[in-house]
N, CA, C and O atoms as CSV, one atom per row, in Angstrom:
chain,resi,resn,atom,element,x,y,z
A,1,UNK,N,N,-12.046,-17.556,-17.334
A,1,UNK,CA,C,-11.081,-18.237,-16.487
A,1,UNK,C,C,-10.647,-17.293,-15.365
A,1,UNK,O,O,-10.055,-16.244,-15.620
A,2,UNK,N,N,-10.943,-17.670,-14.140
A,2,UNK,CA,C,-10.567,-16.831,-13.012
A,2,UNK,C,C,-9.477,-17.522,-12.210
A,2,UNK,O,O,-9.542,-18.721,-11.939
A,3,UNK,N,N,-8.486,-16.747,-11.841
A,3,UNK,CA,C,-7.428,-17.309,-11.005
A,3,UNK,C,C,-7.793,-17.053,-9.553
A,3,UNK,O,O,-8.499,-16.094,-9.240
A,4,UNK,N,N,-7.313,-17.906,-8.680
A,4,UNK,CA,C,-7.670,-17.709,-7.270
A,4,UNK,C,C,-6.969,-16.458,-6.741
A,4,UNK,O,O,-5.854,-16.133,-7.147
A,5,UNK,N,N,-7.650,-15.764,-5.822
A,5,UNK,CA,C,-7.033,-14.544,-5.280
A,5,UNK,C,C,-5.720,-14.878,-4.586
A,5,UNK,O,O,-5.577,-15.913,-3.934
A,6,UNK,N,N,-4.779,-13.979,-4.746
A,6,UNK,CA,C,-3.475,-14.197,-4.120
A,6,UNK,C,C,-3.549,-13.833,-2.641
A,6,UNK,O,O,-4.327,-12.971,-2.232
A,7,UNK,N,N,-2.726,-14.506,-1.857
A,7,UNK,CA,C,-2.637,-14.159,-0.447
A,7,UNK,C,C,-1.817,-12.874,-0.321
A,7,UNK,O,O,-1.150,-12.449,-1.265
A,8,UNK,N,N,-1.882,-12.279,0.843
A,8,UNK,CA,C,-1.112,-11.068,1.115
A,8,UNK,C,C,0.371,-11.315,0.835
A,8,UNK,O,O,1.027,-10.509,0.175
A,9,UNK,N,N,0.895,-12.434,1.343
A,9,UNK,CA,C,2.318,-12.745,1.156
A,9,UNK,C,C,2.660,-12.924,-0.315
A,9,UNK,O,O,3.707,-12.461,-0.767
A,10,UNK,N,N,1.792,-13.587,-1.066
A,10,UNK,CA,C,2.045,-13.775,-2.496
A,10,UNK,C,C,2.082,-12.434,-3.218
A,10,UNK,O,O,2.917,-12.208,-4.094
A,11,UNK,N,N,1.165,-11.547,-2.836
A,11,UNK,CA,C,1.130,-10.222,-3.471
A,11,UNK,C,C,2.407,-9.439,-3.222
A,11,UNK,O,O,3.028,-8.940,-4.161
A,12,UNK,N,N,2.805,-9.329,-1.941
A,12,UNK,CA,C,3.957,-8.474,-1.634
A,12,UNK,C,C,5.284,-9.106,-2.051
A,12,UNK,O,O,6.294,-8.408,-2.146
A,13,UNK,N,N,5.295,-10.413,-2.300
A,13,UNK,CA,C,6.516,-11.070,-2.753
A,13,UNK,C,C,6.643,-11.095,-4.269
A,13,UNK,O,O,7.646,-11.573,-4.798
A,14,UNK,N,N,5.636,-10.584,-4.973
A,14,UNK,CA,C,5.635,-10.639,-6.431
A,14,UNK,C,C,6.517,-9.593,-7.081
A,14,UNK,O,O,7.085,-8.720,-6.426
A,15,UNK,N,N,6.608,-9.716,-8.407
A,15,UNK,CA,C,7.397,-8.771,-9.208
A,15,UNK,C,C,6.769,-7.376,-9.205
A,15,UNK,O,O,7.473,-6.367,-9.152
A,16,UNK,N,N,5.431,-7.334,-9.262
A,16,UNK,CA,C,4.741,-6.045,-9.316
A,16,UNK,C,C,4.779,-5.396,-7.941
A,16,UNK,O,O,4.396,-6.021,-6.952
A,17,UNK,N,N,5.235,-4.149,-7.865
A,17,UNK,CA,C,5.233,-3.459,-6.572
A,17,UNK,C,C,3.806,-3.336,-6.029
A,17,UNK,O,O,2.851,-3.200,-6.793
A,18,UNK,N,N,3.677,-3.385,-4.709
A,18,UNK,CA,C,2.375,-3.297,-4.051
A,18,UNK,C,C,2.444,-2.219,-2.982
A,18,UNK,O,O,3.300,-2.252,-2.098
A,19,UNK,N,N,1.523,-1.258,-3.079
A,19,UNK,CA,C,1.386,-0.238,-2.038
A,19,UNK,C,C,0.280,-0.706,-1.107
A,19,UNK,O,O,-0.866,-0.864,-1.530
A,20,UNK,N,N,0.615,-0.926,0.150
A,20,UNK,CA,C,-0.358,-1.402,1.125
A,20,UNK,C,C,-0.750,-0.237,2.032
A,20,UNK,O,O,0.095,0.429,2.629
A,21,UNK,N,N,-2.054,-0.018,2.110
A,21,UNK,CA,C,-2.605,0.992,3.013
A,21,UNK,C,C,-3.167,0.262,4.222
A,21,UNK,O,O,-4.244,-0.331,4.154
A,22,UNK,N,N,-2.423,0.309,5.341
A,22,UNK,CA,C,-2.941,-0.250,6.592
A,22,UNK,C,C,-3.854,0.804,7.192
A,22,UNK,O,O,-3.414,1.915,7.489
A,23,UNK,N,N,-5.132,0.460,7.374
A,23,UNK,CA,C,-6.113,1.447,7.806
A,23,UNK,C,C,-7.068,0.854,8.840
A,23,UNK,O,O,-7.032,-0.343,9.123
A,24,UNK,N,N,-7.918,1.710,9.396
A,24,UNK,CA,C,-9.001,1.259,10.275
A,24,UNK,C,C,-10.260,2.033,9.880
A,24,UNK,O,O,-10.189,3.200,9.496
A,25,UNK,N,N,-11.404,1.369,9.979
A,25,UNK,CA,C,-12.661,1.986,9.554
A,25,UNK,C,C,-13.028,3.192,10.421
A,25,UNK,O,O,-13.726,4.094,9.957
A,26,UNK,N,N,-12.567,3.218,11.669
A,26,UNK,CA,C,-12.907,4.297,12.601
A,26,UNK,C,C,-11.943,5.492,12.499
A,26,UNK,O,O,-12.114,6.487,13.202
A,27,UNK,N,N,-10.954,5.393,11.642
A,27,UNK,CA,C,-9.872,6.394,11.588
A,27,UNK,C,C,-10.188,7.502,10.578
A,27,UNK,O,O,-10.351,7.236,9.387
A,28,UNK,N,N,-10.272,8.738,11.060
A,28,UNK,CA,C,-10.552,9.891,10.196
A,28,UNK,C,C,-9.523,10.094,9.097
A,28,UNK,O,O,-9.896,10.176,7.926
A,29,UNK,N,N,-8.226,10.180,9.437
A,29,UNK,CA,C,-7.204,10.342,8.396
A,29,UNK,C,C,-7.217,9.209,7.369
A,29,UNK,O,O,-6.885,9.424,6.204
A,30,UNK,N,N,-7.601,7.997,7.800
A,30,UNK,CA,C,-7.678,6.865,6.856
A,30,UNK,C,C,-8.737,7.141,5.793
A,30,UNK,O,O,-8.548,6.824,4.619
A,31,UNK,N,N,-9.852,7.735,6.218
A,31,UNK,CA,C,-10.917,8.076,5.266
A,31,UNK,C,C,-10.419,9.122,4.263
A,31,UNK,O,O,-10.831,9.117,3.103
A,32,UNK,N,N,-9.536,10.012,4.710
A,32,UNK,CA,C,-8.962,11.022,3.815
A,32,UNK,C,C,-8.044,10.383,2.776
A,32,UNK,O,O,-7.874,10.929,1.686
A,33,UNK,N,N,-7.454,9.237,3.098
A,33,UNK,CA,C,-6.535,8.578,2.179
A,33,UNK,C,C,-7.250,7.927,0.996
A,33,UNK,O,O,-6.652,7.775,-0.069
A,34,UNK,N,N,-8.520,7.540,1.160
A,34,UNK,CA,C,-9.229,6.811,0.104
A,34,UNK,C,C,-9.233,7.557,-1.240
A,34,UNK,O,O,-8.822,6.983,-2.248
A,35,UNK,N,N,-9.686,8.825,-1.282
A,35,UNK,CA,C,-9.648,9.521,-2.581
A,35,UNK,C,C,-8.224,9.765,-3.076
A,35,UNK,O,O,-7.996,9.807,-4.285
A,36,UNK,N,N,-7.269,9.925,-2.173
A,36,UNK,CA,C,-5.859,10.111,-2.557
A,36,UNK,C,C,-5.349,8.844,-3.248
A,36,UNK,O,O,-4.649,8.917,-4.258
A,37,UNK,N,N,-5.707,7.688,-2.695
A,37,UNK,CA,C,-5.278,6.417,-3.287
A,37,UNK,C,C,-5.919,6.209,-4.653
A,37,UNK,O,O,-5.292,5.663,-5.561
A,38,UNK,N,N,-7.175,6.647,-4.799
A,38,UNK,CA,C,-7.851,6.515,-6.091
A,38,UNK,C,C,-7.161,7.360,-7.154
A,38,UNK,O,O,-6.966,6.903,-8.281
A,39,UNK,N,N,-6.789,8.593,-6.804
A,39,UNK,CA,C,-6.076,9.475,-7.731
A,39,UNK,C,C,-4.717,8.867,-8.072
A,39,UNK,O,O,-4.321,8.827,-9.237
A,40,UNK,N,N,-4.012,8.396,-7.053
A,40,UNK,CA,C,-2.692,7.798,-7.254
A,40,UNK,C,C,-2.788,6.579,-8.170
A,40,UNK,O,O,-1.952,6.401,-9.056
A,41,UNK,N,N,-3.797,5.746,-7.961
A,41,UNK,CA,C,-3.975,4.545,-8.786
A,41,UNK,C,C,-4.156,4.927,-10.252
A,41,UNK,O,O,-3.622,4.259,-11.138
A,42,UNK,N,N,-4.902,5.993,-10.512
A,42,UNK,CA,C,-5.094,6.450,-11.893
A,42,UNK,C,C,-3.773,6.942,-12.485
A,42,UNK,O,O,-3.492,6.708,-13.661
A,43,UNK,N,N,-2.969,7.617,-11.678
A,43,UNK,CA,C,-1.719,8.199,-12.172
A,43,UNK,C,C,-0.641,7.152,-12.428
A,43,UNK,O,O,0.112,7.268,-13.395
A,44,UNK,N,N,-0.556,6.141,-11.582
A,44,UNK,CA,C,0.521,5.156,-11.744
A,44,UNK,C,C,0.091,3.949,-12.575
A,44,UNK,O,O,0.935,3.183,-13.040
A,45,UNK,N,N,-1.212,3.778,-12.761
A,45,UNK,CA,C,-1.714,2.714,-13.618
A,45,UNK,C,C,-1.292,1.327,-13.177
A,45,UNK,O,O,-1.428,0.958,-12.011
A,46,UNK,N,N,-0.774,0.559,-14.139
A,46,UNK,CA,C,-0.434,-0.842,-13.899
A,46,UNK,C,C,0.903,-1.034,-13.191
A,46,UNK,O,O,1.270,-2.158,-12.848
A,47,UNK,N,N,1.638,0.067,-12.969
A,47,UNK,CA,C,2.976,-0.067,-12.365
A,47,UNK,C,C,2.921,-0.638,-10.957
A,47,UNK,O,O,3.835,-1.338,-10.522
A,48,UNK,N,N,1.831,-0.328,-10.244
A,48,UNK,CA,C,1.737,-0.687,-8.836
A,48,UNK,C,C,0.329,-1.170,-8.520
A,48,UNK,O,O,-0.657,-0.617,-9.008
A,49,UNK,N,N,0.251,-2.222,-7.688
A,49,UNK,CA,C,-1.048,-2.638,-7.149
A,49,UNK,C,C,-1.233,-1.875,-5.846
A,49,UNK,O,O,-0.286,-1.720,-5.075
A,50,UNK,N,N,-2.446,-1.400,-5.598
A,50,UNK,CA,C,-2.737,-0.734,-4.326
A,50,UNK,C,C,-3.782,-1.571,-3.608
A,50,UNK,O,O,-4.868,-1.822,-4.133
A,51,UNK,N,N,-3.436,-2.000,-2.398
A,51,UNK,CA,C,-4.382,-2.783,-1.612
A,51,UNK,C,C,-4.551,-2.133,-0.236
A,51,UNK,O,O,-3.674,-1.425,0.259
A,52,UNK,N,N,-5.706,-2.403,0.353
A,52,UNK,CA,C,-6.004,-1.874,1.677
A,52,UNK,C,C,-6.094,-3.041,2.657
A,52,UNK,O,O,-6.681,-4.078,2.349
A,53,UNK,N,N,-5.510,-2.861,3.837
A,53,UNK,CA,C,-5.555,-3.886,4.868
A,53,UNK,C,C,-6.133,-3.264,6.134
A,53,UNK,O,O,-5.553,-2.341,6.705
A,54,UNK,N,N,-7.281,-3.781,6.563
A,54,UNK,CA,C,-7.938,-3.304,7.784
A,54,UNK,C,C,-7.199,-3.904,8.983
A,54,UNK,O,O,-7.186,-5.123,9.159
A,55,UNK,N,N,-6.585,-3.053,9.802
A,55,UNK,CA,C,-5.763,-3.545,10.922
A,55,UNK,C,C,-6.603,-4.248,11.987
A,55,UNK,O,O,-6.099,-5.104,12.714
A,56,UNK,N,N,-7.885,-3.887,12.079
A,56,UNK,CA,C,-8.748,-4.555,13.063
A,56,UNK,C,C,-9.115,-5.967,12.615
A,56,UNK,O,O,-9.308,-6.853,13.448
A,57,UNK,N,N,-9.211,-6.179,11.298
A,57,UNK,CA,C,-9.538,-7.515,10.771
A,57,UNK,C,C,-8.291,-8.349,10.503
A,57,UNK,O,O,-8.373,-9.573,10.399
A,58,UNK,N,N,-7.135,-7.692,10.390
A,58,UNK,CA,C,-5.876,-8.384,10.079
A,58,UNK,C,C,-4.760,-7.968,11.036
A,58,UNK,O,O,-3.738,-7.432,10.608
A,59,UNK,N,N,-4.958,-8.216,12.330
A,59,UNK,CA,C,-3.949,-7.749,13.307
A,59,UNK,C,C,-2.576,-8.384,13.114
A,59,UNK,O,O,-1.563,-7.758,13.426
A,60,UNK,N,N,-2.523,-9.613,12.607
A,60,UNK,CA,C,-1.219,-10.255,12.401
A,60,UNK,C,C,-0.408,-9.564,11.322
A,60,UNK,O,O,0.797,-9.366,11.478
A,61,UNK,N,N,-1.064,-9.194,10.221
A,61,UNK,CA,C,-0.363,-8.481,9.151
A,61,UNK,C,C,0.157,-7.154,9.677
A,61,UNK,O,O,1.293,-6.773,9.391
A,62,UNK,N,N,-0.665,-6.448,10.443
A,62,UNK,CA,C,-0.261,-5.152,10.987
A,62,UNK,C,C,0.904,-5.307,11.964
A,62,UNK,O,O,1.875,-4.553,11.899
A,63,UNK,N,N,0.808,-6.283,12.866
A,63,UNK,CA,C,1.871,-6.421,13.866
A,63,UNK,C,C,3.166,-6.934,13.243
A,63,UNK,O,O,4.251,-6.586,13.710
A,64,UNK,N,N,3.073,-7.757,12.193
A,64,UNK,CA,C,4.308,-8.275,11.598
A,64,UNK,C,C,5.106,-7.179,10.902
A,64,UNK,O,O,6.306,-7.339,10.679
A,65,UNK,N,N,4.457,-6.066,10.556
A,65,UNK,CA,C,5.182,-4.932,9.948
A,65,UNK,C,C,5.240,-3.739,10.901
A,65,UNK,O,O,5.437,-2.603,10.471
A,66,UNK,N,N,5.068,-4.002,12.189
A,66,UNK,CA,C,5.151,-2.976,13.238
A,66,UNK,C,C,4.314,-1.729,12.913
A,66,UNK,O,O,4.765,-0.600,13.102
A,67,UNK,N,N,3.099,-1.953,12.428
A,67,UNK,CA,C,2.197,-0.832,12.160
A,67,UNK,C,C,1.633,-0.392,13.499
A,67,UNK,O,O,0.834,-1.103,14.110
A,68,UNK,N,N,2.052,0.788,13.956
A,68,UNK,CA,C,1.646,1.304,15.267
A,68,UNK,C,C,0.504,2.307,15.154
A,68,UNK,O,O,-0.302,2.455,16.072
A,69,UNK,N,N,0.446,2.996,14.009
A,69,UNK,CA,C,-0.599,3.997,13.812
A,69,UNK,C,C,-1.180,3.846,12.424
A,69,UNK,O,O,-0.539,3.307,11.522
A,70,UNK,N,N,-2.392,4.324,12.261
A,70,UNK,CA,C,-3.033,4.271,10.943
A,70,UNK,C,C,-3.390,5.683,10.512
A,70,UNK,O,O,-3.700,6.513,11.366
A,71,UNK,N,N,-3.359,5.984,9.232
A,71,UNK,CA,C,-2.929,5.083,8.170
A,71,UNK,C,C,-1.409,4.948,8.115
A,71,UNK,O,O,-0.673,5.900,8.376
A,72,UNK,N,N,-0.959,3.746,7.771
A,72,UNK,CA,C,0.454,3.507,7.468
A,72,UNK,C,C,0.512,2.937,6.060
A,72,UNK,O,O,-0.171,1.963,5.746
A,73,UNK,N,N,1.324,3.546,5.223
A,73,UNK,CA,C,1.498,3.099,3.840
A,73,UNK,C,C,2.859,2.435,3.713
A,73,UNK,O,O,3.870,2.989,4.145
A,74,UNK,N,N,2.882,1.240,3.116
A,74,UNK,CA,C,4.148,0.539,2.894
A,74,UNK,C,C,4.183,0.083,1.439
A,74,UNK,O,O,3.240,-0.532,0.943
A,75,UNK,N,N,5.283,0.394,0.770
A,75,UNK,CA,C,5.488,-0.019,-0.618
A,75,UNK,C,C,6.417,-1.225,-0.634
A,75,UNK,O,O,7.566,-1.141,-0.199
A,76,UNK,N,N,5.908,-2.353,-1.143
A,76,UNK,CA,C,6.667,-3.604,-1.207
A,76,UNK,C,C,6.989,-3.959,-2.650
A,76,UNK,O,O,6.236,-3.625,-3.565
A,77,UNK,N,N,8.108,-4.634,-2.848
A,77,UNK,CA,C,8.402,-5.298,-4.116
A,77,UNK,C,C,9.305,-6.480,-3.807
A,77,UNK,O,O,10.321,-6.341,-3.127
A,78,UNK,N,N,8.920,-7.648,-4.316
A,78,UNK,CA,C,9.672,-8.889,-4.077
A,78,UNK,C,C,9.910,-9.109,-2.588
A,78,UNK,O,O,10.975,-9.578,-2.186
A,79,UNK,N,N,8.919,-8.770,-1.776
A,79,UNK,CA,C,9.003,-8.994,-0.335
A,79,UNK,C,C,9.796,-7.954,0.431
A,79,UNK,O,O,9.849,-7.989,1.661
A,80,UNK,N,N,10.414,-7.027,-0.288
A,80,UNK,CA,C,11.222,-5.979,0.356
A,80,UNK,C,C,10.390,-4.719,0.557
A,80,UNK,O,O,9.546,-4.381,-0.273
A,81,UNK,N,N,10.636,-4.027,1.669
A,81,UNK,CA,C,9.986,-2.737,1.893
A,81,UNK,C,C,10.828,-1.675,1.191
A,81,UNK,O,O,11.993,-1.471,1.531
A,82,UNK,N,N,10.231,-1.006,0.216
A,82,UNK,CA,C,10.940,0.048,-0.515
A,82,UNK,C,C,10.760,1.401,0.176
A,82,UNK,O,O,11.634,2.265,0.119
A,83,UNK,N,N,9.598,1.566,0.835
A,83,UNK,CA,C,9.272,2.855,1.453
A,83,UNK,C,C,8.126,2.641,2.425
A,83,UNK,O,O,7.283,1.768,2.218
A,84,UNK,N,N,8.094,3.442,3.492
A,84,UNK,CA,C,6.940,3.402,4.396
A,84,UNK,C,C,6.771,4.752,5.064
A,84,UNK,O,O,7.739,5.478,5.290
A,85,UNK,N,N,5.526,5.075,5.374
A,85,UNK,CA,C,5.233,6.315,6.080
A,85,UNK,C,C,3.872,6.199,6.748
A,85,UNK,O,O,2.952,5.574,6.219
A,86,UNK,N,N,3.764,6.808,7.912
A,86,UNK,CA,C,2.473,6.858,8.597
A,86,UNK,C,C,1.877,8.241,8.427
A,86,UNK,O,O,2.592,9.240,8.362
A,87,UNK,N,N,0.557,8.282,8.356
A,87,UNK,CA,C,-0.137,9.553,8.199
A,87,UNK,C,C,-0.610,9.747,6.772
A,87,UNK,O,O,-0.356,8.924,5.892
A,88,UNK,N,N,-1.308,10.860,6.564
A,88,UNK,CA,C,-1.855,11.171,5.250
A,88,UNK,C,C,-0.744,11.686,4.340
A,88,UNK,O,O,-0.009,12.602,4.711
A,89,UNK,N,N,-0.621,11.104,3.163
A,89,UNK,CA,C,0.380,11.517,2.183
A,89,UNK,C,C,-0.367,12.073,0.970
A,89,UNK,O,O,-1.197,11.370,0.393
A,90,UNK,N,N,-0.091,13.327,0.567
A,90,UNK,CA,C,-0.779,13.899,-0.598
A,90,UNK,C,C,-0.523,13.088,-1.865
A,90,UNK,O,O,0.529,12.467,-2.016
A,91,UNK,N,N,-1.504,13.103,-2.776
A,91,UNK,CA,C,-1.447,12.286,-3.998
A,91,UNK,C,C,-0.194,12.556,-4.819
A,91,UNK,O,O,0.463,11.616,-5.266
A,92,UNK,N,N,0.153,13.843,-5.029
A,92,UNK,CA,C,1.323,14.150,-5.866
A,92,UNK,C,C,2.603,13.596,-5.239
A,92,UNK,O,O,3.490,13.118,-5.947
A,93,UNK,N,N,2.696,13.662,-3.908
A,93,UNK,CA,C,3.880,13.139,-3.213
A,93,UNK,C,C,3.923,11.616,-3.305
A,93,UNK,O,O,4.985,11.034,-3.525
A,94,UNK,N,N,2.773,10.977,-3.138
A,94,UNK,CA,C,2.694,9.528,-3.215
A,94,UNK,C,C,3.077,9.039,-4.610
A,94,UNK,O,O,3.798,8.051,-4.751
A,95,UNK,N,N,2.597,9.728,-5.630
A,95,UNK,CA,C,2.935,9.376,-7.011
A,95,UNK,C,C,4.439,9.501,-7.241
A,95,UNK,O,O,5.046,8.631,-7.865
A,96,UNK,N,N,5.044,10.582,-6.738
A,96,UNK,CA,C,6.496,10.778,-6.892
A,96,UNK,C,C,7.273,9.663,-6.191
A,96,UNK,O,O,8.256,9.153,-6.729
A,97,UNK,N,N,6.832,9.292,-5.001
A,97,UNK,CA,C,7.511,8.234,-4.240
A,97,UNK,C,C,7.446,6.921,-5.010
A,97,UNK,O,O,8.446,6.211,-5.124
A,98,UNK,N,N,6.265,6.601,-5.538
A,98,UNK,CA,C,6.098,5.365,-6.305
A,98,UNK,C,C,6.978,5.397,-7.550
A,98,UNK,O,O,7.703,4.441,-7.829
A,99,UNK,N,N,6.912,6.506,-8.300
A,99,UNK,CA,C,7.716,6.625,-9.533
A,99,UNK,C,C,9.201,6.451,-9.221
A,99,UNK,O,O,9.908,5.729,-9.924
A,100,UNK,N,N,9.667,7.113,-8.169
A,100,UNK,CA,C,11.085,7.059,-7.797
A,100,UNK,C,C,11.517,5.641,-7.406
A,100,UNK,O,O,12.553,5.154,-7.858
A,101,UNK,N,N,10.719,4.992,-6.571
A,101,UNK,CA,C,11.094,3.665,-6.070
A,101,UNK,C,C,10.884,2.565,-7.095
A,101,UNK,O,O,11.672,1.621,-7.162
A,102,UNK,N,N,9.838,2.675,-7.887
A,102,UNK,CA,C,9.521,1.621,-8.848
A,102,UNK,C,C,10.455,1.656,-10.043
A,102,UNK,O,O,10.903,0.604,-10.499
A,103,UNK,N,N,10.762,2.836,-10.561
A,103,UNK,CA,C,11.660,2.904,-11.709
A,103,UNK,C,C,13.063,2.485,-11.306
A,103,UNK,O,O,13.813,1.924,-12.105
A,104,UNK,N,N,13.409,2.766,-10.047
A,104,UNK,CA,C,14.731,2.410,-9.535
A,104,UNK,C,C,14.926,0.901,-9.485
A,104,UNK,O,O,16.022,0.407,-9.747
A,105,UNK,N,N,13.853,0.156,-9.146
A,105,UNK,CA,C,13.995,-1.284,-8.938
A,105,UNK,C,C,13.526,-2.109,-10.124
A,105,UNK,O,O,13.837,-3.297,-10.212
A,106,UNK,N,N,12.787,-1.500,-11.031
A,106,UNK,CA,C,12.196,-2.292,-12.124
A,106,UNK,C,C,13.236,-2.586,-13.195
A,106,UNK,O,O,12.929,-3.240,-14.192
């Protein structure tokens, strides 16, 4: 039994926090974020969903959250922005940010 994929809005409005990586395929720092996100996903497990949004393929999503530079990371829960930052964020720092914000709101 497969459920239909959730839309971006459904994901970020849900109970489970979602870390969104706004990126571009041509962006060097964005490529550096990929292994960092993989490490972070292993560390935080089921607490947070991590999704990637290509700003060139999804300009409306990027502009609606005033994403001016890539990579931009935004942590959402129940439609609220809990945290955001542009640029490369080290895995240990990203994990701490998620732990701090998610435990606070969960």
